[in-house]
N, C-alpha and C positions, 0 to 999 in steps of 0.2 A: 618521661625520663627523669629520674631523680638526680639531684645535685648532691655531691659528696665533697667534703673538704679534704684535699690531699695536697701535699707539697706546697702549702700556703695559698692555694687557690680553690675556687669552687668549680668542680668538674662535672659535666653533664654526661650521664651514661645510661645505657639500657641493658638489662640482663634478662635473657629469655628464661632463666630459671631451669629447673630440672636437675636430674642427678647425673647427667652425662659428663664426660670429660670436657673441661672448659676450653673454649677457644676465644681469644680476644682479637678483634679486628681493628686495625689501626689505619685510619684514612690519610690521604695525601693532603697537600697544602690547599688551603682555601675551600675545603669541602667538608660537609657535615658527615658524621658517622651514619646518618640515615641512608646514605647512598648504598651501604651494604645490605640494607633490608629488602631491596628489590629482588636480589638473586642469591646472595651468599648466605644470608641468615637462614632462609628456608632450606637451602640445600644442606647446610651443616646441621641444622636442627633435625632434618630427616635422617641424617647419618648418625644421630644419637648424641650430638654434642650440646652442651650448654654454651650459648653464644653471647658474648658481651661486646657491645659497640660503645663508642663514646665520641665526644667532640673534643678535639685538641684545643689547648689554650689558644686564644685568638679567634675561635669560632663560637659565637653566642649560641646558647645561653651559658656555656663555659666562660670563665673570665677572659676578657679580651687581652689584658696585659699589654696595652698599646705602647707602654714605655720601653718594651723590648724584652726579648728572651732568646735563649739558645736551644740548640737541639738537646743539650744536656738537661735543660729544664723539662723538655718533652719526655725525655727518657725517665726522669725522676717522677713525672706525672703518671706515666704508665706503670712504673714500679709501685707507686703509691696506690693506684687503683687495684692492681693485682693483690697487694698486701691487705688493703682494706676489705676486699671480698674474700680473703683467705683462700685464694686459688692455688697457692703453692706453685710448683713448676707447671706451667700450662703451655698450650699450643698457641702460637701467634701467627697472624697473617697481616702483612703490611703492604701497601702499594705506594709507589713513588716516595714522597717524603716520609710516609708511614713506614715504608720498608727501611729507610735510613734510620728511623727511630728504633725499629726492631733490631736491626743489625747492632746498633750501639748498646741496646739493652742486653743482647746476647753476649756482648763483649764485657760489659761492666757488671752485669748481674746474672751470670749463667744459671744460678740456682733457681731463677724465676722462669726459665725458658726450657720447655721440654722439646719442642720442635718449632721451627720457624719457616714460614713461606714468605719469600721476598719477591714481590711483583714490581715490574717496571722500575728496577733499582739501578743504582750506580754507586761506585766508591770513589769517584773523582769527577771533576768538571772539565770537559773539553772546551775548546775555544768557542764553538757554536753555542753550547749551552751557557757558557759564561756571558756571551754577548746577549743571549735571550733574557737572562736574568737581569742584566744591567739595563736593558731596554725597558723591561716591565717596571723596574723600580723608577726609572726616569719618567716614564709615562704617569705612574701613580703620583710621584712627587710634583709633577707639573700641575696637578689639579684638573687635568683634562678629563672630562667625562664622555666616554664614547657612547653613541646611540646604542641602546640595548640590542637591536637587531644586528648592527654591524659587529658588536662584540661577540654575539652568538655565532655569526658566520666565521669569524676568526678562530674562535674556540673549536668549532666543528672541524675546520680544516687542519687545525693543529693536533687535535686529540683523537680523531677518527681515522679509520683505514679507508683506502680507496674503494674497497668493497662496500662499505657503508655509505660513502659519499656518492656512489653511483646508483644508489637505491633511492629513487625519488620519494617514495612514501616514508622510508626510514629517515631521510634527511629532514623532511617536514616535521616529523615528530621530534627529532633531536633539536632542531632549531627552536621549536616552541619551548622545550625544557630549558635549553641553554639561555634563551632570552629571559625566561622567568627567574633564572638564578644569576643574571648578569650583575656585575658590579663587585666591588671589593671594599673592605673596611680596614681600619688601622691594624687589626690583628693579622689579617691576611697580608698586609704590607710587610710585617715581620717575617711571615712564612717565606716571602720571596728571598730573604737573605740566608736561608738555612740550607745552603749547599754544602757538600762534603769538601770543605777547603780548610787546610791542605788535604791532599788525597789520603784516603783511609785504607787503601787496599793492603798495605803492609801490616797495618794493625789488625785487619780481619783474619790474618793468618793465625791469630791466637784464639779465634772462636772455636769452641769445642762442642757446641750443641748441634744436632742434626738440622741442616738447612736445605731448602729446595728453592732455587731461583727460577722464576717464570718471567720470560721476556716476550714481548709482542713484536711480531715481524715488521709491522709498519709504524712502529712507535717513533715519532719525531722528537719527542721530549726526552726520552731515555732510550736511545737505540739499543737493539739487542746486544751489540758488542760490549756495551758498558755493563749490562747485566752479566754477560758471560765472564767478564773480568772479576766480578764479585764471586761468582761460583768457583772460579779457578783459584781465588785467594783463600776461600774458606775451606779448610781441610774436610774432604769427604762430601762436600756439597754437590747436589745434583742440579741439572740445568735442563730446562725445557723452553723451546721457542714455539709459541703458538701462532700459526699463520693467519693472515687475513684480519689482523687486529691492530689498532693504534693504541695510544696511551690509555684509553678507556677500555682496554680489552676485557676486563672483568665484567663490563656491561655489554660489550659488543658480542662476545661469545661466552656467556656465563656457563653453559653446559660443559664446555671443554675445560674452562678454568676450574670450575667446581670439582670436576672429576679428577683433575690433577691434584688439587688440594686434598681431597678426601683420600685418594689412593696413597699419597705421601704420608698422611697422618696414620693410615692403617699399617705402615711399616713398623711403627713403634706400638706395641700392645698397650691397651688401656691398663691403668692401675686397678687391680681388683678392689671392688667395694668391700668394706668391712662391716 
């Protein structure tokens, strides 16, 4: 994955190439853009799209920027990547924090957004999510290092659906993956602070680009009701709740998620090639 200088940082990205309509995938907090490559990149490539993924600032080998940054920095990073690659108005998919970034880009730079899919998103922070964020920050700042297996179990219970958690074989595989990726660094510590505070729902009433919100029925991190609020705030936005999935729904039920994304994109015809 090449590094490109945008918005004052070195940003790591991957471009599938090809002549298809471009789609940029924006990952959530603490995770690498490589997570998209398991299911979403192949599905979108098969649908004829050129697919771009990248690592947000805070996630190596993109610059960590441990001194701090805001969601507006992440928005400018995304805009800079789109402009560097000459994509023009393109389709975007974001999940969790990545959806927050896409929402803000759609508001600030609508000329860069053709369509937007917002997964596991929210436009405000409720009391439980505020408490969760504060607890995560306090744990990180305490310097406590949790055993990797314990951290993996907690992450599984937080991010997966009861359907997945009751599948013994699936749980074993998930725990192995989550244990291998356990731990967080200073850039991820900054990600913990990037909640939509104050609430952004009123601002999103000014978004003019076509948006599709996908929520996951068993999502404990961003419950479906918070996603529905975003869809109701954005004029003309569509909403879909996918059953039997937690916060990692795009990995738990990729076929359903990918079908929803591709069908939404097909509602706006491709720009004819010249």
